[in-house]
C-alpha positions as CSV (number, residue, x, y, z in Angstrom):
1,M,8.4,29.6,68.0
2,G,4.8,30.4,69.1
3,D,5.2,34.1,69.1
4,C,4.4,34.3,65.3
5,P,1.2,32.7,64.0
6,N,2.8,32.1,60.6
7,I,5.8,30.0,61.7
8,H,4.8,26.4,62.0
9,E,6.6,23.1,62.5
10,G,9.3,22.8,59.8
11,D,9.9,26.5,59.6
12,E,12.5,26.6,62.5
13,D,15.2,27.9,60.2
14,L,13.3,31.2,59.7
15,L,13.8,31.9,63.4
16,E,17.5,32.4,62.7
17,S,17.1,34.5,59.5
18,P,15.1,37.7,60.1
19,R,15.5,38.7,56.4
20,R,13.9,35.5,55.1
21,R,11.3,35.6,57.8
22,I,10.3,39.1,56.8
23,L,10.3,38.4,53.0
24,E,8.5,35.0,53.2
25,K,6.1,35.5,56.1
26,C,5.8,39.0,57.4
27,C,5.0,40.7,54.1
28,D,1.8,38.6,53.7
29,C,0.9,38.6,57.4
30,P,-2.4,40.4,58.4
31,N,-0.7,41.7,61.6
32,F,2.0,43.3,59.5
33,R,-0.5,45.0,57.2
34,R,-2.4,46.3,60.3
35,D,0.8,47.7,61.8
36,L,1.6,49.3,58.4
37,E,-1.8,50.9,58.2
38,R,-1.4,52.3,61.8
39,F,2.1,53.6,60.9
40,Q,0.6,55.3,57.8
41,S,-2.3,56.9,59.7
42,S,0.1,58.2,62.4
43,G,1.2,60.9,60.1
44,H,4.8,59.9,59.8
45,P,6.2,61.1,56.4
46,L,7.6,57.5,55.6
47,G,4.2,55.9,56.1
48,P,3.0,56.3,52.5
49,V,6.5,55.2,51.2
50,F,6.4,52.0,53.1
51,S,2.9,51.2,51.9
52,L,4.0,51.9,48.3
53,I,7.1,49.7,48.6
54,H,5.1,46.9,50.2
55,D,2.4,46.9,47.4
56,E,5.1,47.0,44.7
57,Y,6.9,44.1,46.4
58,R,3.8,42.0,46.4
59,R,3.0,42.8,42.8
60,Q,6.6,41.9,41.7
61,K,6.4,38.7,43.8
62,I,3.1,37.6,42.0
63,H,4.6,38.5,38.6
64,I,7.8,36.4,39.4
65,Q,5.6,33.5,40.5
66,S,3.7,33.8,37.2
67,L,6.9,33.8,35.2
68,L,8.2,30.7,37.1
69,S,4.9,28.9,36.3
70,F,5.2,30.0,32.6
71,L,8.8,28.8,32.5
72,D,7.9,25.5,34.0
73,S,5.1,25.0,31.4
74,K,7.5,25.9,28.6
75,S,10.1,23.5,29.9
76,L,7.6,20.7,29.9
77,E,6.5,21.8,26.4
78,I,10.2,21.8,25.2
79,R,10.8,18.4,26.6
80,F,7.5,17.2,25.0
81,F,8.6,18.5,21.6
82,H,12.0,17.0,22.0
83,E,10.4,13.6,22.7
84,L,7.9,14.0,19.9
85,G,10.6,15.1,17.4
86,S,12.8,12.1,18.3
87,V,10.0,9.7,17.6
88,L,8.9,11.3,14.4
89,Q,12.5,11.6,13.0
90,S,13.4,8.0,13.7
91,S,10.2,6.4,12.4
92,V,9.4,5.5,8.7
93,D,6.3,3.5,9.6
94,L,3.2,5.4,8.6
95,E,0.9,3.8,11.2
96,E,3.4,4.6,14.0
97,V,3.8,8.2,12.9
98,L,0.0,8.7,12.8
99,S,-0.4,7.1,16.2
100,V,2.3,9.3,17.7
101,A,0.8,12.5,16.1
102,L,-2.8,11.9,17.2
103,T,-1.8,10.6,20.7
104,A,0.3,13.8,21.2
105,I,-2.7,16.0,20.3
106,T,-5.1,14.2,22.7
107,A,-2.8,13.2,25.5
108,G,-2.9,15.2,28.8
109,R,0.9,15.5,28.8
110,G,0.7,16.7,25.2
111,F,-1.8,19.3,23.9
112,G,-4.7,17.9,25.8
113,M,-7.4,18.2,23.1
114,N,-10.4,15.9,23.4
115,R,-10.6,14.6,19.8
116,A,-8.4,14.7,16.7
117,F,-9.3,13.8,13.1
118,L,-6.6,13.2,10.5
119,L,-7.5,13.8,6.8
120,M,-5.0,12.7,4.1
121,T,-4.6,14.0,0.6
122,D,-5.4,11.4,-2.0
123,H,-3.4,12.7,-5.0
124,K,-4.7,10.0,-7.3
125,R,-8.4,11.0,-6.7
126,D,-7.5,14.6,-6.0
127,H,-9.4,14.6,-2.8
128,L,-9.0,15.4,0.9
129,Q,-10.2,12.2,2.6
130,G,-10.9,11.2,6.2
131,Y,-8.3,8.7,7.3
132,L,-8.0,8.2,11.1
133,A,-9.5,9.7,14.3
134,I,-8.9,9.4,18.1
135,G,-10.8,10.4,21.1
136,P,-14.0,9.7,23.1
137,R,-17.5,10.1,21.7
138,N,-19.2,10.7,25.0
139,F,-18.5,11.7,28.6
140,E,-18.6,8.1,30.0
141,E,-16.0,6.9,27.5
142,A,-13.8,10.0,28.2
143,H,-13.9,9.5,31.9
144,Q,-12.9,5.8,31.4
145,V,-10.0,6.8,29.1
146,W,-8.7,9.6,31.4
147,D,-8.9,7.3,34.4
148,E,-6.9,4.7,32.6
149,I,-4.2,7.2,31.5
150,S,-3.9,8.6,35.1
151,H,-3.1,5.1,36.4
152,N,-0.5,4.4,33.7
153,D,2.5,6.7,33.9
154,M,3.8,6.3,30.3
155,D,5.9,8.5,28.1
156,L,4.6,9.6,24.7
157,Q,6.2,6.9,22.7
158,T,5.0,4.1,25.0
159,L,1.5,5.7,25.0
160,A,1.5,5.8,21.2
161,Q,2.7,2.2,20.9
162,S,0.0,1.1,23.3
163,F,-2.6,3.0,21.3
164,R,-1.4,1.5,18.0
165,K,-1.3,-2.0,19.3
166,N,-4.6,-2.1,21.3
167,K,-6.8,0.7,20.0
168,L,-5.9,1.8,16.5
169,S,-8.3,-0.5,14.7
170,A,-11.1,0.1,17.2
171,E,-10.7,3.9,16.9
172,R,-10.8,3.7,13.1
173,A,-14.0,1.6,13.2
174,K,-15.5,3.9,15.9
175,F,-15.2,7.0,13.7
176,H,-15.8,5.2,10.4
177,D,-19.2,6.9,9.9
178,I,-17.6,10.3,10.2
179,L,-14.4,9.6,8.3
180,E,-16.2,8.1,5.4
181,Q,-18.3,11.3,4.9
182,I,-15.3,13.6,5.0
183,S,-14.3,13.7,1.4
184,V,-13.7,17.1,-0.3
185,P,-12.3,17.6,-3.8
186,L,-9.1,19.7,-3.7
187,S,-10.6,21.8,-6.5
188,N,-13.4,22.9,-4.2
189,T,-11.7,26.1,-3.0
190,T,-14.8,27.4,-1.3
191,H,-14.8,24.6,1.3
192,I,-13.3,25.7,4.7
193,L,-11.0,22.7,4.7
194,I,-9.5,23.5,1.3
195,K,-9.2,27.2,2.3
196,A,-7.2,26.3,5.3
197,L,-5.1,23.8,3.3
198,D,-4.3,26.4,0.6
199,G,-3.7,29.1,3.2
200,K,-1.2,26.9,5.1
201,Q,-2.3,28.6,8.3
202,P,-4.3,27.2,11.2
203,I,-7.9,28.4,11.5
204,L,-10.0,28.5,14.7
205,I,-13.7,28.1,13.9
206,E,-16.1,29.4,16.5
207,D,-19.9,29.3,16.3
208,A,-19.5,26.8,13.4
209,Y,-23.3,26.4,13.0
210,H,-23.6,30.0,11.9
211,H,-20.1,30.6,10.4
212,P,-20.4,32.0,6.9
213,D,-17.5,29.8,5.6
214,V,-18.6,26.5,7.2
215,D,-21.0,24.2,5.5
216,P,-23.8,23.5,8.1
217,D,-23.7,19.8,7.2
218,F,-20.0,19.6,8.0
219,A,-20.6,21.3,11.4
220,R,-23.4,18.8,12.2
221,L,-21.1,15.9,11.1
222,L,-18.5,16.9,13.6
223,G,-21.1,17.7,16.2
224,V,-19.2,20.7,17.8
225,D,-19.5,24.4,17.7
226,T,-15.8,25.2,18.0
227,F,-12.9,23.3,16.4
228,L,-9.4,24.0,15.1
229,L,-8.1,23.3,11.6
230,M,-4.4,22.6,11.2
231,P,-3.1,22.1,7.7
232,L,-0.2,19.7,7.2
233,V,2.1,21.1,4.5
234,S,5.6,19.8,3.7
235,R,7.8,21.7,1.2
236,N,4.7,23.3,-0.3
237,R,3.2,19.8,-0.8
238,R,-0.3,19.4,0.7
239,V,-0.1,16.3,2.9
240,G,-3.3,16.5,4.9
241,M,-5.3,18.2,7.6
242,I,-5.8,17.8,11.4
243,I,-9.1,18.8,13.0
244,A,-9.0,19.1,16.8
245,D,-11.8,20.0,19.3
246,N,-12.8,19.8,22.9
247,C,-16.2,18.2,22.4
248,I,-16.3,16.8,26.0
249,T,-14.8,19.4,28.3
250,H,-15.7,22.4,26.0
251,R,-12.4,24.0,27.2
252,R,-11.7,27.2,25.2
253,I,-9.0,26.8,22.5
254,T,-6.6,29.7,23.0
255,A,-4.2,31.5,20.8
256,E,-1.4,29.8,22.7
257,D,-2.9,26.4,21.8
258,M,-3.0,27.4,18.1
259,H,0.6,28.5,18.2
260,S,1.8,25.3,19.9
261,L,-0.1,23.1,17.5
262,E,1.1,25.1,14.5
263,T,4.7,24.4,15.6
264,F,3.8,20.8,16.0
265,T,2.3,20.4,12.5
266,F,5.6,21.0,10.6
267,P,7.5,17.9,11.8
268,V,4.3,15.8,11.6
269,A,3.7,16.8,8.0
270,F,7.3,16.0,7.1
271,A,7.2,12.7,9.0
272,I,3.9,11.6,7.3
273,E,5.2,12.5,3.8
274,R,8.5,10.6,4.5
275,A,6.6,7.5,5.9
276,S,4.2,7.6,2.9
277,L,7.1,7.8,0.4
278,Y,8.9,5.0,2.3
279,E,5.8,2.8,2.1
280,R,5.4,3.4,-1.6
281,L,9.1,2.7,-2.1
282,Q,8.7,-0.6,-0.2
283,E,5.8,-1.6,-2.4
284,E,7.7,-0.8,-5.5
285,L,10.7,-2.7,-4.2
286,N,8.5,-5.7,-3.5
287,R,7.0,-5.5,-6.9
288,V,10.4,-5.2,-8.6
289,T,11.7,-8.1,-6.6
290,E,8.7,-10.2,-7.5
291,A,9.1,-9.2,-11.1
292,H,12.8,-10.0,-11.1
293,T,12.1,-13.5,-9.6
294,K,9.5,-14.2,-12.3
295,L,11.8,-12.8,-15.0
296,Q,14.5,-15.2,-13.9
297,E,12.0,-18.1,-13.9
298,Q,10.8,-17.3,-17.3
299,Q,14.3,-16.8,-18.6
300,E,15.4,-20.1,-17.3
301,L,12.2,-21.7,-18.8
302,I,13.0,-20.2,-22.2
303,V,16.7,-21.3,-22.0
304,R,15.6,-24.8,-21.0
305,M,13.1,-25.0,-23.8
306,E,15.8,-23.9,-26.3
307,K,18.1,-26.6,-25.0
308,M,15.3,-29.2,-24.9
309,A,14.4,-28.3,-28.5
310,L,18.0,-28.6,-29.6
311,V,18.3,-32.0,-27.9
312,G,15.0,-33.1,-29.5
313,R,16.3,-32.2,-33.0
314,I,19.6,-33.9,-32.4
315,T,18.1,-37.1,-31.0
316,S,15.4,-37.2,-33.7
317,S,18.0,-36.9,-36.4
318,I,20.3,-39.6,-34.9
319,A,17.3,-41.9,-34.2
320,H,16.0,-41.6,-37.8
321,S,19.5,-42.2,-39.2
322,I,19.8,-45.4,-37.1
323,R,16.3,-46.6,-37.4
324,N,16.2,-47.3,-41.2
325,P,19.3,-49.6,-41.3
326,L,18.2,-51.2,-38.1
327,M,14.8,-52.1,-39.6
328,V,16.6,-53.6,-42.6
329,I,18.8,-55.7,-40.3
330,G,15.9,-56.8,-38.1
331,G,13.7,-57.6,-41.1
332,F,16.4,-59.7,-42.9
333,A,17.2,-61.5,-39.6
334,R,13.6,-62.4,-38.9
335,S,13.2,-63.6,-42.5
336,I,16.3,-65.8,-42.3
337,L,15.1,-67.1,-38.9
338,K,11.8,-68.3,-40.4
339,N,13.7,-70.4,-43.0
340,T,16.3,-71.8,-40.6
341,P,15.4,-75.3,-39.2
342,D,15.5,-75.8,-35.4
343,G,18.6,-78.1,-35.6
344,D,20.7,-75.6,-37.6
345,P,23.7,-74.5,-35.4
346,K,23.3,-70.9,-36.9
347,R,19.8,-70.5,-35.5
348,N,21.1,-69.3,-32.1
349,F,23.1,-66.5,-33.7
350,I,20.2,-65.4,-35.8
351,E,17.8,-65.4,-32.8
352,S,20.4,-63.2,-31.0
353,I,20.5,-60.8,-33.9
354,V,16.6,-60.6,-34.0
355,G,16.4,-60.0,-30.2
356,E,19.0,-57.3,-30.1
357,A,17.4,-55.6,-33.1
358,R,14.0,-55.6,-31.4
359,Q,15.5,-54.2,-28.3
360,L,17.3,-51.4,-30.2
361,E,14.0,-50.6,-32.0
362,G,12.3,-50.2,-28.6
363,V,15.1,-47.8,-27.5
364,L,14.7,-45.8,-30.7
365,D,10.9,-45.6,-30.2
366,E,11.5,-44.1,-26.7
367,I,14.0,-41.6,-28.1
368,L,11.7,-40.5,-30.8
369,N,8.8,-40.1,-28.4
370,Y,11.0,-38.0,-26.1
371,S,12.3,-35.8,-28.9
372,D,8.7,-35.3,-30.2
373,S,7.7,-34.1,-26.7
374,L,10.5,-31.5,-26.7
375,Y,10.1,-30.2,-30.2
376,P,6.8,-28.9,-31.7
377,T,4.7,-31.8,-33.0
378,R,2.5,-30.4,-35.7
379,D,-0.6,-31.9,-37.1
380,F,-3.9,-30.8,-38.6
381,W,-6.4,-29.7,-35.9
382,D,-9.9,-28.3,-35.6
383,V,-9.5,-24.6,-34.5
384,N,-13.0,-24.3,-33.0
385,Q,-12.3,-27.4,-30.9
386,L,-9.0,-25.8,-29.8
387,V,-10.8,-22.6,-28.6
388,E,-13.6,-24.4,-26.9
389,T,-11.1,-26.6,-24.9
390,A,-9.1,-23.5,-23.9
391,L,-12.3,-21.7,-22.7
392,R,-13.4,-24.7,-20.8
393,E,-10.0,-25.0,-19.0
394,S,-10.0,-21.2,-18.3
395,A,-13.6,-20.9,-17.1
396,A,-12.7,-21.0,-13.4
397,A,-10.0,-18.3,-13.7
398,L,-12.4,-16.1,-15.7
399,R,-15.2,-16.5,-13.1
400,T,-12.8,-15.5,-10.3
401,R,-12.2,-12.1,-12.0
402,D,-15.9,-11.7,-12.9
403,Y,-15.3,-12.1,-16.6
404,E,-18.1,-13.0,-19.1
405,S,-16.9,-14.7,-22.3
406,T,-18.7,-15.4,-25.6
407,F,-17.4,-17.5,-28.5
408,S,-18.5,-17.1,-32.1
409,A,-17.3,-20.2,-34.0
410,G,-16.6,-19.8,-37.7
411,S,-18.3,-22.2,-40.0
412,E,-16.6,-24.5,-42.5
413,L,-13.1,-23.7,-41.3
414,P,-10.2,-25.7,-42.7
415,L,-7.9,-27.6,-40.3
416,A,-4.9,-25.7,-39.0
417,Y,-1.4,-27.3,-39.1
418,I,-0.2,-26.6,-35.5
419,D,1.2,-28.1,-32.3
420,F,-2.1,-28.5,-30.4
421,K,-0.6,-28.5,-26.9
422,Q,1.6,-25.4,-27.4
423,V,-1.0,-23.3,-29.1
424,S,-3.6,-24.3,-26.5
425,Y,-1.2,-23.2,-23.7
426,C,-0.7,-19.8,-25.4
427,L,-4.4,-19.4,-25.9
428,R,-5.1,-20.1,-22.2
429,T,-2.4,-17.7,-21.1
430,I,-3.9,-14.9,-23.2
431,L,-7.4,-15.6,-21.8
432,Q,-6.1,-15.6,-18.2
433,C,-3.5,-12.8,-18.3
434,D,-4.0,-10.1,-15.6
435,L,-3.7,-6.5,-17.0
436,N,-5.0,-3.2,-15.8
437,G,-8.8,-3.0,-15.3
438,T,-10.7,0.0,-16.8
439,G,-13.7,-0.1,-14.5
440,R,-16.0,-1.1,-17.4
441,P,-18.0,-4.3,-17.5
442,R,-15.5,-7.2,-17.8
443,A,-16.3,-9.1,-21.0
444,M,-14.3,-11.1,-23.5
445,D,-15.4,-11.9,-27.1
446,I,-13.7,-14.7,-29.1
447,D,-14.4,-15.5,-32.7
448,T,-12.7,-17.6,-35.5
449,H,-12.8,-17.1,-39.2
450,R,-10.7,-17.6,-42.3
451,E,-8.5,-15.0,-44.0
452,A,-6.6,-16.1,-47.1
453,D,-4.5,-19.1,-46.2
454,A,-4.9,-18.9,-42.4
455,V,-7.5,-19.5,-39.7
456,I,-7.8,-16.4,-37.5
457,I,-8.5,-16.5,-33.8
458,R,-9.5,-13.0,-32.6
459,I,-9.9,-12.2,-28.9
460,R,-11.5,-8.9,-27.8
461,D,-10.9,-8.1,-24.1
462,H,-13.2,-5.2,-23.2
463,G,-12.3,-5.2,-19.5
464,R,-8.6,-4.2,-19.7
465,Y,-6.7,-1.2,-21.0
466,L,-3.1,-0.3,-21.7
467,T,-1.5,2.1,-24.0
468,Q,-0.1,0.6,-27.2
469,E,3.4,1.5,-26.0
470,E,2.9,-0.3,-22.7
471,L,1.4,-3.3,-24.4
472,D,4.3,-3.6,-26.9
473,T,6.8,-3.5,-24.0
474,I,5.0,-6.3,-22.2
475,M,5.0,-8.4,-25.3
476,M,8.8,-8.0,-25.6
477,P,10.8,-10.7,-23.8
478,F,13.0,-9.5,-20.9
479,S,11.5,-6.0,-20.9
480,S,11.4,-4.1,-17.5
481,T,8.0,-2.7,-16.8
482,Q,5.8,-2.4,-13.8
483,E,3.4,-4.9,-15.4
484,M,5.9,-7.5,-16.4
485,G,5.8,-9.4,-13.1
486,A,2.3,-10.7,-13.8
487,N,2.4,-10.9,-17.6
488,L,5.7,-12.4,-18.7
489,G,3.5,-15.3,-20.0
490,L,2.5,-13.1,-23.0
491,A,6.1,-12.6,-24.1
492,L,6.7,-16.3,-23.7
493,C,3.7,-17.1,-25.8
494,K,4.8,-14.8,-28.5
495,T,8.2,-16.6,-28.6
496,I,6.5,-20.1,-28.6
497,L,4.2,-19.2,-31.5
498,E,7.0,-17.5,-33.5
499,K,8.9,-20.8,-33.4
500,Q,6.0,-22.4,-35.3
501,G,5.8,-19.5,-37.7
502,I,2.5,-18.2,-36.1
503,P,2.2,-14.4,-35.7
504,L,0.7,-13.0,-32.5
505,N,-0.6,-9.5,-32.8
506,A,-1.7,-7.4,-29.8
507,Q,-3.4,-4.0,-30.3
508,S,-4.7,-1.5,-27.7
509,V,-8.0,0.2,-28.7
510,S,-8.8,2.9,-26.1
511,E,-12.5,2.7,-26.5
512,D,-12.8,-1.1,-26.6
513,G,-9.9,-2.6,-24.7
514,I,-7.2,-4.9,-26.1
515,F,-7.4,-7.1,-29.2
516,F,-5.3,-10.2,-29.7
517,T,-5.1,-11.8,-33.2
518,I,-3.5,-15.3,-33.9
519,A,-3.1,-16.4,-37.5
520,L,-2.9,-20.2,-37.8
521,P,-1.5,-21.8,-41.0
522,I,-3.6,-24.3,-42.9
523,R,-0.8,-25.8,-45.1
524,K,2.5,-27.5,-44.1
525,E,4.5,-25.3,-46.5
526,D,3.3,-22.2,-44.7
527,Q,5.4,-23.2,-41.7
């Protein structure tokens, strides 16, 4: 120790191993290189050989160190991909998948890009639409974010969960102006985004402001000269697109970056598609569950109405059968009571008969009133008054859905023989039913007129549209359709009106919407 300038405190073990000392210290020592130069200039035949061996050893050592560094980086990348794959494979939450994907692109322990934009394919509109973005918009914000990450040693999943919980909404709002403007039809095959999506290969765009395939407005929107396009394709299905750039550091995007990100896009595209399908499946399940619940409620209501109607008919028949003889008994008893003097011993018995008869008449009146409330109570009613009442009671619900209604009342209409309450309920249900909108102005026209031996109520709904097949299915009780959850009332109304002998016709007219027609009888014998 002390004889060699390259051996310091902590290197004592090298004093006992000449081999290690020569390989680790002497080969890079300036004194050794000077000794080797003097040996070579001495003319000894082994001088050039030793110099050649020494140079080759140093070159191999540098190469080995480079390989070790490469292997270390690849080991970190493999561990990162393993962690990323575990998260993506186990999650069916779309927001969680997107948070993990974008965090992986921008995190230092991931791919280390400055910004990432996610575009999603909207198959209904046939567009590629901006959906989410992550990253800083200026150097000050970037410095703050990087400083925060450096002080929090979190794995990828924890980092993504923190981002989703604390920053997802803020990031979406921060890039809202850019995301809203990124909307490209899938049919626009000349746009660079659609070219990359159809080609299914990443594209590195450099000198974007002068690139022949890049729209200058799109380059100005991103505000960067260089960016990477990574299509998300799962089983030949176009899922979306990721745009990544280094707008803050301006670090060059290498071919190695492209290759790593390309490997990353396959599991991300599959995870996004799976999460989207799961989300839609959950929505359908909720809709079916809600429809099933409403179907059960309506089925129970119809069964209860059938039972109540049967009870009403039975009680009405029994009450009428008892009432006539009871009125005769009560009438004779009251007549006898008037002609019986106060001192007559039979007067108490007669008064008892009159009191019991009066009590039974009261009971029969209650039974008849109850049965009338269960079974349709028909009478002659003004149809225009019926429609005006239904419109007045439905006005608030129509205003909520921005509907405008007009009523054209027919003149000199005869009275209709109907149950006012039940027909009014059906009319309100038709006015307030919630079917698919068409995007046209929401308007409803109602008119009344006479046709033969009936008064017709016609409702033209110009703001909704269904095919005739879908409409017929909805009008059928206990049918299973996507729309039935909100429109079982139509099938119930059809059943209620048919019990009164009143036809309800629903017709879909593609240009004008949906027409409902109700024909109300004007004579008792028409029932």
